[in-house]
C-alpha positions as CSV (number, residue, x, y, z in Angstrom):
1,X,90.8,86.9,117.0
2,X,88.5,88.1,114.3
3,X,87.2,85.7,111.7
4,X,89.1,87.2,108.8
5,X,92.4,87.1,110.7
6,X,91.8,83.5,111.7
7,X,91.1,82.7,108.0
8,X,94.4,84.3,107.0
9,X,96.2,82.2,109.7
10,X,94.6,79.0,108.4
11,X,95.4,79.8,104.8
12,X,98.9,80.5,105.8
13,X,99.1,77.2,107.7
14,X,98.1,75.4,104.5
15,X,101.1,76.8,102.7
16,X,103.5,76.7,105.6
17,X,106.4,74.3,105.5
18,X,105.7,73.7,101.8
19,X,108.4,72.3,99.6
20,X,109.9,74.3,96.8
21,X,111.4,72.0,94.3
22,X,112.5,68.6,95.4
23,X,112.8,68.3,99.2
24,X,113.3,72.0,100.0
25,X,111.8,72.9,103.4
26,X,110.5,76.4,103.8
27,X,110.9,78.2,107.2
28,X,109.0,81.4,107.5
29,X,110.7,83.5,110.2
30,X,108.6,86.5,111.2
31,X,109.5,89.4,113.4
32,X,108.4,92.9,114.2
33,X,111.5,95.1,114.1
34,X,113.7,96.6,111.3
35,X,116.3,94.6,109.4
36,X,119.1,96.8,110.7
37,X,118.4,96.1,114.4
38,X,120.4,93.4,116.3
39,X,117.4,91.0,115.9
40,X,117.0,91.8,112.3
41,X,120.6,91.3,111.5
42,X,120.7,88.1,113.5
43,X,117.7,86.7,111.7
44,X,119.4,87.4,108.3
45,X,122.6,85.8,109.6
46,X,120.6,82.7,110.7
47,X,119.1,82.5,107.2
48,X,122.5,82.6,105.6
49,X,124.1,80.0,107.8
50,X,121.1,77.7,108.0
51,X,120.8,77.5,104.2
52,X,124.5,76.8,103.9
53,X,124.6,74.1,106.5
54,X,121.4,72.4,105.3
55,X,123.0,72.2,101.8
56,X,119.9,73.1,99.7
57,X,117.4,71.3,101.8
58,X,116.1,74.4,103.6
59,X,114.9,77.9,102.5
60,X,114.5,80.5,105.3
61,X,112.2,83.4,104.4
62,X,112.6,86.3,106.8
63,X,109.7,88.7,107.2
64,X,110.8,91.8,109.3
65,X,108.8,94.9,110.4
66,X,105.5,93.2,111.1
67,X,105.1,92.3,107.4
68,X,103.2,89.2,108.3
69,X,101.9,89.6,111.8
70,X,101.9,92.3,114.5
71,X,102.9,91.8,118.2
72,X,99.6,90.3,119.3
73,X,99.1,88.0,116.3
74,X,102.5,86.4,115.8
75,X,102.4,83.9,118.7
76,X,99.0,82.4,117.6
77,X,100.4,82.3,114.1
78,X,103.3,80.2,115.3
79,X,101.0,77.9,117.3
80,X,98.8,77.3,114.3
81,X,101.7,76.7,112.0
82,X,101.2,79.7,109.8
83,X,104.8,80.6,110.4
84,X,107.6,78.2,111.6
85,X,109.9,80.6,113.5
86,X,109.6,83.7,115.6
87,X,111.9,85.7,117.9
88,X,109.4,87.6,120.1
89,X,110.4,89.7,123.1
90,X,110.3,88.0,126.4
91,X,107.3,90.1,127.5
92,X,105.1,88.1,125.1
93,X,105.0,85.0,127.2
94,X,102.8,86.2,130.0
95,X,99.6,86.3,127.8
96,X,100.6,82.8,126.6
97,X,100.3,81.6,130.1
98,X,104.0,81.2,130.9
99,X,104.3,84.1,133.3
100,X,107.7,83.1,134.6
101,X,109.3,84.8,131.5
102,X,108.1,88.1,132.9
103,X,111.0,87.9,135.3
104,X,113.1,89.4,132.5
105,X,110.8,92.5,132.6
106,X,111.5,93.3,136.2
107,X,113.2,96.7,136.4
108,X,116.9,96.7,137.4
109,X,117.0,92.9,138.0
110,X,120.2,92.9,135.8
111,X,122.8,95.5,135.9
112,X,124.9,94.3,133.0
113,X,125.2,91.6,130.3
114,X,127.4,89.4,132.5
115,X,124.6,89.1,135.1
116,X,122.0,88.6,132.4
117,X,123.9,85.8,130.6
118,X,124.2,83.8,133.9
119,X,120.5,83.4,133.5
120,X,119.9,83.2,129.7
121,X,122.9,80.9,129.1
122,X,122.5,78.8,132.3
123,X,120.1,76.3,133.7
124,X,117.4,78.8,134.7
125,X,117.1,80.0,131.1
126,X,116.9,76.4,129.8
127,X,114.2,75.5,132.3
128,X,112.1,78.5,131.2
129,X,112.4,77.4,127.5
130,X,111.3,73.9,128.4
131,X,108.0,75.3,129.8
132,X,107.0,76.4,126.3
133,X,106.7,72.8,125.0
134,X,103.2,72.3,126.6
135,X,102.1,75.2,124.4
136,X,103.2,73.6,121.1
137,X,106.4,75.7,121.0
138,X,110.0,74.7,121.1
139,X,112.5,77.2,122.4
140,X,115.9,77.3,120.6
141,X,117.8,80.2,122.2
142,X,117.8,83.6,123.8
143,X,119.0,86.6,121.8
144,X,120.0,89.9,123.3
145,X,118.7,93.3,122.2
146,X,119.8,95.5,125.0
147,X,119.0,97.6,128.0
148,X,116.0,100.0,127.7
149,X,116.0,103.7,128.4
150,X,113.1,106.1,128.8
151,X,112.3,108.8,126.2
152,X,109.6,111.4,126.4
153,X,108.3,114.8,125.2
154,X,109.8,116.4,128.3
155,X,113.0,115.9,130.4
156,X,113.0,113.0,132.8
157,X,115.4,113.7,135.5
158,X,113.7,112.7,138.8
159,X,111.1,110.2,139.7
160,X,108.5,113.0,140.0
161,X,109.0,113.8,136.3
162,X,107.2,110.6,135.3
163,X,104.0,111.4,137.2
164,X,101.0,111.6,134.9
165,X,103.0,110.7,131.7
166,X,101.3,108.3,129.2
167,X,104.1,105.8,128.6
168,X,103.9,103.1,125.9
169,X,104.8,99.6,126.9
170,X,104.6,96.1,125.6
171,X,101.7,93.9,126.9
172,X,103.2,92.9,130.3
173,X,101.7,93.1,133.8
174,X,105.2,93.7,135.1
175,X,105.8,96.7,132.8
176,X,102.4,98.1,133.7
177,X,103.4,98.0,137.4
178,X,106.8,99.5,136.5
179,X,105.1,102.6,135.0
180,X,102.6,102.9,137.9
181,X,105.5,102.7,140.4
182,X,106.8,105.9,138.8
183,X,103.3,107.6,138.8
184,X,102.9,107.2,135.1
185,X,100.1,105.9,133.0
186,X,100.9,102.6,131.1
187,X,99.7,102.4,127.5
188,X,99.9,99.0,125.9
189,X,100.4,99.3,122.2
190,X,101.8,97.2,119.2
191,X,105.4,98.1,118.3
192,X,104.5,99.0,114.8
193,X,102.1,101.7,116.0
194,X,104.4,103.5,118.4
195,X,106.0,106.1,116.1
196,X,102.6,107.5,115.0
197,X,101.4,107.5,118.6
198,X,104.4,109.5,119.7
199,X,104.1,111.8,116.8
200,X,100.4,112.6,117.4
201,X,100.7,112.8,121.2
202,X,98.5,109.7,121.8
203,X,101.4,108.7,124.2
204,X,104.0,111.0,125.8
205,X,106.9,108.6,125.9
206,X,108.2,105.1,125.8
207,X,111.0,102.7,126.7
208,X,113.4,101.2,124.2
209,X,117.0,100.1,123.7
210,X,118.7,102.8,121.5
211,X,118.7,100.4,118.4
212,X,114.9,100.2,118.4
213,X,114.5,103.9,119.0
214,X,116.8,104.9,116.2
215,X,115.8,102.4,113.5
216,X,112.1,103.2,114.0
217,X,113.0,106.9,113.9
218,X,111.3,107.5,117.3
219,X,114.1,109.9,118.1
220,X,112.6,112.3,115.5
221,X,109.4,112.6,117.7
222,X,111.0,112.3,121.2
223,X,112.9,115.4,122.1
224,X,114.2,113.9,125.4
225,X,115.9,110.6,126.3
226,X,117.3,109.6,129.7
227,X,119.8,106.7,129.6
228,X,118.3,104.9,132.5
229,X,119.1,101.3,131.3
230,X,116.4,100.2,133.8
231,X,115.2,97.1,132.0
232,X,116.3,94.4,129.6
233,X,114.8,93.7,126.2
234,X,115.6,90.3,124.8
235,X,114.1,87.6,122.7
236,X,113.5,83.9,122.7
237,X,113.9,82.2,119.3
238,X,111.0,79.8,118.9
239,X,109.8,77.2,116.4
240,X,106.5,75.4,116.0
241,X,107.1,72.2,118.0
242,X,105.2,69.9,115.6
243,X,107.2,71.3,112.6
244,X,110.5,71.0,114.5
245,X,109.8,67.4,115.6
246,X,108.9,66.4,112.1
247,X,112.1,67.6,110.5
248,X,114.6,65.0,109.2
249,X,117.4,64.5,111.8
250,X,120.1,65.9,109.6
251,X,118.2,69.0,108.8
252,X,117.4,69.6,112.5
253,X,121.1,69.2,113.4
254,X,122.1,71.7,110.7
255,X,119.5,74.2,112.1
256,X,120.7,73.7,115.6
257,X,124.3,74.4,114.6
258,X,123.1,77.5,112.6
259,X,121.1,78.8,115.6
260,X,124.1,78.4,117.9
261,X,126.2,80.5,115.5
262,X,123.4,83.1,115.0
263,X,123.0,83.4,118.8
264,X,126.7,84.0,119.3
265,X,126.5,86.6,116.5
266,X,123.3,88.2,117.9
267,X,124.7,88.6,121.4
268,X,128.1,89.9,120.2
269,X,126.6,92.7,118.1
270,X,123.8,93.8,120.5
271,X,125.8,96.0,122.8
272,X,127.9,97.5,119.9
273,X,124.7,98.3,117.9
274,X,123.1,100.0,120.8
275,X,126.2,102.0,121.6
276,X,126.4,103.1,118.0
277,X,122.7,104.0,117.7
278,X,122.8,105.9,121.0
279,X,125.6,108.1,119.5
280,X,123.6,108.5,116.3
281,X,120.6,109.7,118.3
282,X,122.8,112.2,120.1
283,X,124.3,113.4,116.9
284,X,121.0,113.8,115.2
285,X,120.3,116.9,117.2
286,X,116.6,115.9,117.4
287,X,116.8,114.3,120.9
288,X,118.6,115.6,124.0
289,X,120.3,112.6,125.6
290,X,120.7,112.8,129.3
291,X,123.0,110.6,131.4
292,X,121.7,110.4,135.0
293,X,124.0,111.0,137.9
294,X,124.8,108.1,140.3
295,X,122.3,109.6,142.8
296,X,119.5,110.1,140.2
297,X,119.9,106.5,139.0
298,X,119.8,105.2,142.6
299,X,116.6,107.1,143.2
300,X,115.0,105.6,140.1
301,X,116.2,102.1,141.2
302,X,114.8,102.5,144.7
303,X,111.4,103.5,143.1
304,X,111.3,100.6,140.8
305,X,112.8,97.6,142.6
306,X,109.7,97.2,144.9
307,X,108.0,96.0,141.7
308,X,109.9,92.7,142.2
309,X,108.1,91.9,145.4
310,X,104.7,93.0,144.0
311,X,105.1,90.5,141.1
312,X,106.2,87.5,143.2
313,X,102.7,86.1,143.1
314,X,102.6,86.3,139.3
315,X,106.2,85.3,138.4
316,X,107.1,83.1,141.4
317,X,109.0,84.2,144.5
318,X,111.4,81.2,144.2
319,X,112.3,82.0,140.6
320,X,113.0,85.7,141.5
321,X,115.2,84.5,144.5
322,X,117.1,82.1,142.3
323,X,117.9,84.9,139.8
324,X,119.1,87.0,142.8
325,X,121.3,84.2,143.9
326,X,122.9,83.8,140.4
327,X,123.5,87.5,139.9
328,X,124.3,88.5,143.4
329,X,121.6,91.1,143.6
330,X,120.3,92.0,147.1
331,X,117.4,94.5,147.1
332,X,117.8,95.0,150.9
333,X,121.2,96.8,150.2
334,X,119.7,99.6,148.1
């Protein structure tokens, strides 16, 4: 990190967790998406419930849309204590050294929310969150956003249509391999920079749940979208472990209760928000939304599922197999 950014982080750390008035604990909750996305709404809901349950002892300040930190900066900011809470996408944990989280990036490893929640709400999900503690981070919960679909400057009907396309992705070795498996060219880029890159032709397309695509107005610069639902985009809600461990027991209990309610809320609205925003994209008339046939979806799935085996050395073959066992997925039956 450049010196000036490090200085900003250190200065932020000096003021983080400060008290406003007598005994009021400030929690800075930073995220990179819009307020009216599932994550944005869940963060605001957490703020409301946490402040109510803590009875004046806590003030939650939510900073959406990369107001404080961009994708690549926010995790270090959390570790340094410049912010207390984040909800980064699960692709962010590979660069942190916890590569097991990249299992969530594997294409078509989940076909629906029911399969997904067997992992995020079960023992596998809890064991993954536990791995973050060695990094100075405490994992509170998983929040859904939704299933991603591809958009581009041209129609994407067959696997061959992706060849040579510059596709924006998050920083993830799994997602890089996903795009390469389709013959595309992966382009890692911060979320806040994607609209301009699409508008100017720096990249040809991207992958997003409809809620992210619509709220960031990407549909205005992406004439084609194919509802592939090939991958999952979710978040882990994190706190700085030192900050969390130092909270008074009654405050921590109130925040845990608030997080449980916010998680139920986040996961309840995720599908509804994405369904609504997909329809708004369609109605905008700016993007042609294409629903693949059963055969087209199977062809895409067959092209992408080999990524699972290629990533075994990075993510862990045992973890991937344990997810298969929980969800009932068998790649040999494709």
